[in-house]
N, C-alpha and C positions, 0 to 999 in steps of 0.2 A: 270315879269322877271327883275332881278337886274344884271346889267353889269358894274358896277363901282368897285372901289377898296374896300377891306375889311375895310380899315380905315373909308370909308363913311357909313358903313351899319347903324350906329345909326341914321343918318339923315333920314333914311327911315321911322322910327316910328314917328318922329317929323313931317315929311312932310305928310305922309300917314297913319295915326294912325289906321284906320280901314281896312287896306288892308292886304292880305296874299301875300307871295313872294316865287318865285323860284330863287335861288341863283346861280349866275354865276360870281363871282368876278374875275377881270382881273388879279389880282396878284397871283391868285391860279389855275384857271381853264381853261386858254385859251391854247388849243393844237397848235394853228397855230403861236405862238410866236417863235422867234429867227430864222425865215426863211428870214428876211432881208426885204427890199423894192425893187421895180423894178430899182432904181438907185444904188443898190449895198450897201446902208446904212443899218443900224439896223432898226428893226421894233419898232413900238410905245410901244409894250408890252414885249419887252425883259426883262429878260433872258427867255430861254426855260423852261417850267414848267415840272419838273420831276413828275413820278408817286408818288414819296414820298412826294413832295410838295403838290400836288393834294389831296392825301389822309390825308394831315395834316390839312386841312381846316374842321373844323366842325361848321356848320351854327348855331347851338344852343350855341355855345360859344358867338355869337354876338347878337342874338335874341332868347331868351328863353321863350318867351311868347305864343308859339304855332302859331305864324304868318308866320313860314317857312313851306311851303307845300313840298320842297325838293330842289334838286340842279340839275345842268345840266353842263356838261363840253363841251363848244361849240368848233367847228373848222370851220373856215370861208373858204368855198370851193374856193372863189377867190384867196386865197393866196397859198393854198396847190398845190403841183404838183403831178403827178403820184407816 
């Protein structure tokens, strides 16, 4: 499972050359961004990810060697409200 930025994807193959990956880059796929923090500030992964932004990420643009199993758009429930 990959949870870093899309800019760091290439390091995956350098660090783990024989692994397969499920992509969840924070700069494209995090739904809980832009809800702020408990002190009223911004969240670490702002700005909000729109559906346009989410669908614009194509994992094979970063790793085209068959090592991507798929992708997942996470939301961290401790940040979300009703």
